C-alpha positions in Angstrom: -52.9 -56.5 -16.3 -53.0 -52.8 -17.4 -50.5 -50.5 -15.8 -52.2 -47.5 -14.2 -51.4 -44.3 -15.9 -51.0 -41.2 -13.7 -52.8 -38.1 -14.9 -50.3 -35.7 -16.3 -50.4 -32.1 -15.1 -51.5 -29.8 -17.9 -48.6 -27.9 -19.4 -49.0 -24.1 -19.2 -49.9 -22.2 -22.3 -47.3 -20.4 -24.3 -46.9 -16.8 -23.3 -47.0 -14.0 -25.8 -45.4 -10.9 -24.3 -46.5 -8.0 -26.6 -44.3 -4.9 -26.2 -46.1 -1.9 -27.7 -45.8 1.9 -27.9 -49.6 2.2 -28.0 -51.9 2.1 -25.1 -54.3 -0.8 -25.1 -57.3 1.6 -24.6 -56.1 4.3 -27.0 -57.7 3.2 -30.3 -58.7 -0.4 -31.3 -56.4 -1.2 -34.2 -53.9 -3.8 -35.4 -52.3 -4.9 -32.0 -55.7 -5.2 -30.3 -57.3 -7.2 -33.2 -54.4 -9.6 -33.2 -53.7 -10.0 -29.5 -57.4 -10.5 -28.8 -57.4 -13.4 -31.2 -54.1 -14.7 -29.8 -55.6 -14.8 -26.3 -58.0 -17.5 -27.4 -55.1 -20.0 -27.4 -52.2 -18.3 -25.6 -51.6 -16.4 -22.5 -51.1 -12.8 -23.7 -49.6 -9.9 -21.8 -49.7 -6.5 -23.5 -46.9 -4.4 -22.0 -47.6 -0.7 -22.6 -45.3 2.3 -22.4 -44.7 3.5 -18.8 -46.5 6.2 -16.9 -44.9 8.5 -14.4 -46.4 8.9 -11.0 -45.5 10.0 -7.5 -44.3 6.5 -6.6 -41.4 5.4 -4.4 -40.3 2.6 -6.7 -41.2 1.0 -10.1 -44.2 -1.3 -10.2 -46.5 -3.0 -12.7 -50.2 -2.3 -12.8 -51.9 -5.3 -14.3 -55.5 -5.7 -15.3 -57.5 -8.3 -17.2 -59.2 -7.0 -20.3 -62.5 -8.7 -21.2 -60.8 -10.0 -24.4 -58.6 -12.3 -22.2 -55.5 -10.2 -22.7 -53.8 -9.0 -19.6 -52.6 -5.4 -19.8 -49.5 -4.5 -18.0 -48.7 -0.8 -17.4 -45.3 0.0 -15.9 -45.5 2.8 -13.3 -42.2 4.6 -12.8 -41.4 7.2 -10.1 -41.6 10.7 -11.5 -37.9 11.2 -10.7 -36.7 7.9 -12.1 -33.4 8.4 -13.7 -32.8 5.1 -15.4 -36.1 4.0 -17.0 -34.4 1.3 -19.0 -33.1 -0.5 -16.0 -36.4 -0.2 -14.2 -38.3 -1.6 -17.1 -35.8 -4.4 -17.5 -36.4 -5.4 -13.9 -40.2 -5.3 -14.3 -40.1 -7.4 -17.5 -37.8 -10.0 -15.9 -40.1 -10.2 -12.8 -43.2 -10.5 -15.0 -41.8 -13.3 -17.1 -40.3 -15.2 -14.1 -43.6 -15.1 -12.2 -45.9 -16.1 -15.1 -46.0 -19.9 -15.7 -45.6 -20.5 -19.4 -44.6 -23.0 -22.0 -42.9 -21.2 -24.9 -42.1 -17.6 -24.6 -43.0 -15.5 -27.7 -41.8 -11.9 -27.5 -43.8 -9.8 -29.9 -42.5 -6.3 -30.7 -44.4 -3.3 -32.0 -41.7 -0.9 -31.1 -38.0 -1.5 -31.6 -37.3 0.8 -28.6 -38.4 -2.1 -26.3 -35.1 -3.8 -27.3 -33.5 -1.5 -24.7 -35.2 -3.4 -21.8 -36.4 -6.7 -23.3 -33.7 -7.5 -25.9 -32.0 -9.8 -23.4 -35.0 -12.1 -23.0 -34.4 -15.8 -24.0 -37.5 -16.0 -26.2 -38.4 -19.2 -28.0 -39.8 -17.0 -30.9 -39.2 -13.3 -31.5 -41.6 -11.4 -33.7 -41.3 -7.9 -35.1 -44.8 -6.8 -36.3 -44.0 -3.6 -38.1 -47.2 -1.7 -38.4 -45.7 1.8 -39.1 -42.5 3.4 -40.2 -42.1 5.0 -36.8 -38.9 6.9 -37.8 -41.1 9.0 -40.3 -43.4 10.2 -37.5 -43.0 13.5 -35.7 -40.4 13.5 -32.9 -39.2 9.9 -33.2 -37.3 8.7 -30.1 -33.5 9.0 -30.3 -31.9 5.7 -31.3 -35.0 4.3 -33.1 -33.1 3.2 -36.2 -30.3 1.6 -34.3 -32.8 -0.3 -32.1 -34.6 -1.5 -35.2 -31.4 -2.8 -36.6 -30.9 -4.8 -33.4 -34.4 -6.1 -33.6 -34.0 -7.3 -37.2 -30.9 -9.2 -36.0 -32.9 -10.8 -33.1 -36.2 -11.5 -34.8 -37.1 -14.9 -36.1 -39.9 -13.5 -38.3 -41.0 -10.0 -39.4 -44.6 -9.1 -40.3 -45.2 -5.9 -42.3 -48.5 -4.1 -41.9 -48.8 -3.1 -45.6 -47.3 -3.6 -49.0 -45.2 -0.4 -48.9 -43.8 -1.4 -45.5 -43.1 -4.9 -46.8 -41.2 -3.5 -49.8 -39.2 -1.2 -47.5 -38.3 -4.0 -45.1 -38.0 -7.2 -47.1 -34.3 -6.9 -47.8 -33.4 -6.4 -44.2 -34.4 -9.8 -42.9 -34.7 -13.3 -44.5 -38.2 -13.9 -43.3 -40.4 -10.9 -43.9 -44.1 -11.4 -44.7 -46.8 -8.9 -45.7 -49.9 -8.9 -43.6 -51.8 -5.7 -44.6 -54.6 -4.2 -42.6 -57.6 -6.5 -42.3 -61.2 -5.9 -41.2 -63.9 -7.2 -38.8 -66.5 -7.0 -41.5 -69.3 -8.2 -39.2 -68.7 -5.4 -36.7 -68.6 -2.6 -39.2 -71.3 -4.2 -41.4 -73.8 -3.3 -38.6 -73.6 0.2 -39.9 -75.4 -0.9 -43.1 -78.6 -1.2 -41.0 -80.5 1.3 -38.9 -78.7 2.2 -35.7 -79.6 5.0 -33.3 -77.8 8.2 -33.9 -75.4 8.9 -31.0 -76.5 11.8 -28.9 -73.5 14.1 -29.7 -74.1 13.6 -33.4 -77.9 13.8 -33.4 -78.2 17.6 -33.8 -75.8 17.6 -36.8 -77.6 18.0 -40.2 -77.2 16.1 -43.4 -75.4 15.2 -45.6 -72.7 14.0 -43.3 -69.2 13.0 -44.4 -67.2 11.3 -41.6 -63.7 10.4 -40.5 -62.5 8.3 -37.6 -59.0 7.6 -36.4 -56.0 9.3 -34.7 -55.8 13.0 -35.7 -52.1 13.8 -35.9 -49.5 14.9 -38.5 -50.9 12.3 -40.9 -54.0 14.5 -41.4 -54.0 17.4 -43.8 -55.9 19.8 -41.6 -55.5 22.6 -44.1 -57.2 20.4 -46.7 -60.0 19.7 -44.2 -60.6 23.4 -43.8 -60.4 24.2 -47.5 -62.9 21.5 -48.6 -65.3 22.3 -45.8 -65.3 26.0 -46.8 -66.1 25.0 -50.4 -69.0 22.7 -49.3 -70.8 24.7 -46.6 -73.9 22.6 -46.9 -72.0 19.4 -46.1 -71.4 18.5 -42.4 -67.9 17.0 -41.7 -67.9 14.7 -38.6 -64.4 14.1 -37.3 -63.9 11.4 -34.6 -60.6 10.6 -32.8 -58.0 11.8 -30.4 -55.8 14.7 -31.3 -52.2 13.7 -30.8 -48.8 15.5 -31.4 -50.4 18.5 -33.1 -51.9 21.6 -31.7 -55.6 21.3 -31.3 -55.8 25.0 -32.0 -54.6 24.3 -35.6 -57.8 22.4 -36.4 -60.2 24.3 -38.7 -63.1 25.6 -36.7 -65.9 26.1 -39.3 -69.6 25.7 -38.6 -69.8 22.6 -40.7 -66.7 20.8 -39.2 -67.5 18.9 -36.0 -64.6 17.6 -33.9 -66.3 15.1 -31.6 -63.3 13.4 -29.9 -62.4 9.8 -29.4 -65.1 7.1 -29.5 -65.0 3.5 -28.3 -64.6 0.9 -31.1 -67.9 -0.6 -30.1 -69.7 2.7 -30.9 -68.2 3.4 -34.3 -70.9 1.5 -36.3 -73.6 3.7 -34.7 -71.8 6.9 -35.9 -71.1 5.5 -39.3 -74.6 4.2 -39.8 -75.7 7.8 -39.8 -73.1 9.2 -42.2 -73.6 9.5 -45.9 -70.0 9.0 -47.0 -66.5 8.8 -45.6 -63.2 10.5 -46.3 -59.6 10.1 -45.5 -57.9 13.5 -45.9 -54.4 12.3 -45.3 -51.4 14.6 -45.7 -48.9 13.4 -48.3 -45.7 13.3 -46.4 -43.2 11.0 -44.9 -45.6 9.9 -42.1 -48.1 8.6 -44.7 -45.7 7.1 -47.2 -45.9 3.6 -45.7 -49.3 3.5 -43.9 -51.9 1.0 -44.7 -54.9 2.5 -43.1 -57.0 0.0 -41.2 -60.0 2.3 -41.5 -60.1 1.8 -45.3 -61.8 -1.6 -45.3 -63.7 -0.6 -42.2 -65.4 2.3 -44.1 -66.2 -0.1 -46.9 -67.6 -2.8 -44.6 -69.9 -0.1 -43.3 -71.1 0.4 -46.9 -70.0 4.0 -47.0 -68.7 5.5 -50.3 -65.2 6.7 -49.5 -62.5 9.0 -50.9 -58.9 9.3 -50.0 -55.9 11.4 -50.9 -53.4 9.2 -52.9 -51.7 7.3 -50.1 -49.7 4.6 -51.9 -51.2 1.6 -50.2 -54.7 2.9 -50.6 -54.2 3.6 -54.3 -52.7 0.2 -54.9 -55.2 -1.8 -52.9 -58.4 0.1 -53.6 -57.9 2.7 -56.3 -57.7 0.6 -59.5 -61.2 -0.9 -59.0 -62.5 2.4 -57.8 -63.6 0.9 -54.5 -62.2 4.2 -53.1 -62.2 7.5 -55.0 -58.7 9.0 -55.1 -58.2 12.8 -55.3 -55.5 15.3 -54.5 -55.7 19.0 -53.9 -58.6 21.1 -52.5 -60.5 21.4 -55.8 -60.3 17.7 -56.7 -61.1 16.5 -53.2 -64.1 18.9 -53.1 -65.4 17.4 -56.3 -64.8 13.9 -55.1 -66.6 14.4 -51.8 -69.6 16.0 -53.6 -69.7 13.0 -56.0 -69.7 10.6 -53.1 -73.0 12.0 -51.9 -74.8 10.6 -54.9 -76.3 7.1 -54.2 -73.6 4.5 -55.1 -74.4 2.0 -57.8 -75.3 -1.5 -56.6 -72.3 -2.8 -58.6 -69.9 -0.8 -56.4 -71.2 -2.4 -53.2 -71.0 -5.9 -54.8 -67.4 -5.2 -55.7 -66.7 -4.0 -52.2 -68.1 -7.2 -50.7 -66.1 -9.4 -53.1 -63.0 -7.6 -52.0 -63.8 -7.8 -48.3 -64.4 -11.5 -48.6 -60.7 -11.9 -49.2 -59.5 -10.4 -45.9 -60.3 -10.6 -42.2 -58.4 -10.3 -39.0 -59.2 -14.0 -38.3 -57.5 -15.0 -41.5 -54.6 -12.7 -40.8 -54.0 -14.2 -37.4 -54.3 -17.7 -38.8 -51.6 -16.8 -41.4 -49.3 -15.4 -38.6 -49.9 -18.5 -36.5 -48.7 -20.7 -39.4 -45.5 -18.7 -39.7 -44.9 -18.9 -35.9 -45.4 -22.7 -36.2 -42.8 -22.9 -39.0 -40.3 -21.0 -36.9 -40.9 -23.2 -33.9 -40.7 -26.4 -36.0 -37.4 -25.2 -37.6 -35.9 -24.4 -34.3 -36.9 -27.8 -32.9 -35.3 -29.5 -35.9 -32.0 -27.7 -35.3 -31.7 -28.3 -31.5 -28.4 -29.9 -30.4 -28.8 -33.5 -29.4 -29.8 -33.9 -25.8 -31.6 -30.5 -25.5 -35.3 -30.6 -24.7 -37.5 -29.7 -27.7 -40.1 -27.0 -27.7 -43.4 -28.3 -26.1 -45.8 -29.5 -28.8 -48.8 -28.4 -26.7 -47.9 -24.7 -26.9 -50.1 -24.1 -29.9 -47.2 -22.8 -32.0 -45.9 -26.0 -33.6 -47.1 -27.3 -37.0 -48.6 -30.8 -36.9 -46.2 -33.6 -36.8 -48.7 -35.9 -38.5 
């Protein structure tokens, strides 16, 4: 006679607590691409930097994004004197109240160690997407916090080859996962899409940029090139951050249209003739791997960039991207972009794009997380409960 088997209660998903210095709704880039994909299998909470309001006590404002990610925004009283203690209490309460299997703490900012470094995570990830210490006005203690994070992390992901080379000797498990692309999303720009209303009255030819406009942009170069090419319209999309908006060149053919939603970018790009990345060559760009590089190419737009090391290494040799430095050379390169690209260029672009995607990047990261979990399970002292095999982080035992 068969013995009845009780139905087991489903085990909760693993929880990925993502601690970021970037707002979820700021610009759609590496954290959003990866956490959106993670949410298909895991419970993902994206913990933003705090906001200050006229509140009596600290609280968490939590909302569900349509991607499946839950976005947690800490709200601190305007007169809060100990933000670290307040954030620690909020994080503890959030983890305690969220049913979960494994706990994965995923850091984008080392500064989160001040309030989350005590968490007993099953897996700790440092996804290093920028050399934050090279940016304008880095927070005090950033380098010391990063050292602590290297000691705590089980695995480190680097967002570009230059970052990988800078970090690989600081941790035994550092892996390069450079910027990827959602080729299908940006590939829509290769077809006919309606010209957005605020761009419709701008003439052609158009050369466009999209992204955060901060100390990484050479605004003097933008003005110099635009002055040399008065018949070319330069469309600049993105929020202005940490620099004086009054420093932006105000020429008749330079159009600062502000930040645009990720979903709308293909419509703007479909109505450009070329793209450019006029990056400043300074400490803030020494280690960047611009996500927009493959996005421009997926849109089928001829592209030029100043010689940022990761762009030169990844795209310059095959002339997928034209590289130029200085006002005269950049002017000549932009003018050359406006000639119809050869079919061979687009074929080479598509061959390159076929080797990268955010889906593949997430799969590679998942594999590394699985190895970490499996290694930890193998080294548990006898008698301790192993990590749950239903969390989605373990490699197959077959």
